[in-house]
N, C-alpha and C positions, 0 to 999 in steps of 0.2 A: 637475641634479635639484633640484627645489624642496623645501626642508625645512620649509615652512610647511603641513604637513598632519598629520592624525592618522590612525592606522590602527586600525580597529575589528576586533579579532580574532574577536569573536562572529559578525559577519556577513561577515567577510573583505572589507571595502571601505574605501576611503579617504574621510576627511572633509576636504573642501577649502574649504568656504565656510560662512558663518554659518547658512544654512538647513539644510544637512546636519548641522551641529553641534547645532542645536536638535532636530532629529529624532533624532540620536544620544543626546542627553541624555534626551529623552522616552522613547525605547525602553528605555534602560537603567534609568531611574527606574521604569518599569512592571515590567519583567522581574525586576529585582533587589530591588525594595522592595515595591511594591504587591501584586503577584501572590503572593509567598510570605507576606506579611502577611495577605492575605485568606484564604488557605488555613489559616493558623494560627488566625485568629479563628474560622473556621468549625468547625474541629476542637474548639477550646476551648468554643465555644457548645454544641456537641453533647454534650460530656462534662460540662460544669459546670452547665448549666441543668436544673432539675427539670421534666421533661416530663410528670409524672403528672397535671397539671391538664387535659390533653387527654382527653376522654372516649373510651373504647374500648368496642366491643360485645363480647359474650361470645364471638362467633365469632373476633374479632381476638385476644382473649386466648388462645384455644385454638390458634390457628394457629402461634404461634411465641414465641420469647423476647422479652420486653419490653426496652426500652432500659435500664431499671434493672438487669435481670438481666445484660445484656451488660456494663454498667459494673462490676458486682460481679465478674464473671469476668475482666475485663480487669485489675482492680486486685489480684486475688489472685495 
């Protein structure tokens, strides 16, 4: 048995050459770092930015809670 391989438990496959190793690194870099970081940044931008500068019509105001009201309810 050749011991010069890597086993990828996430995808349940063997990494046996350089091109597969580069694909392995790129996949894990995206799935374990970039994707969770982009989700976190999106949530933080939604909660931390003041969105009141966007004009709303009177119908939109009556239709439901604003983002500011949702933030207040979330933080209480």
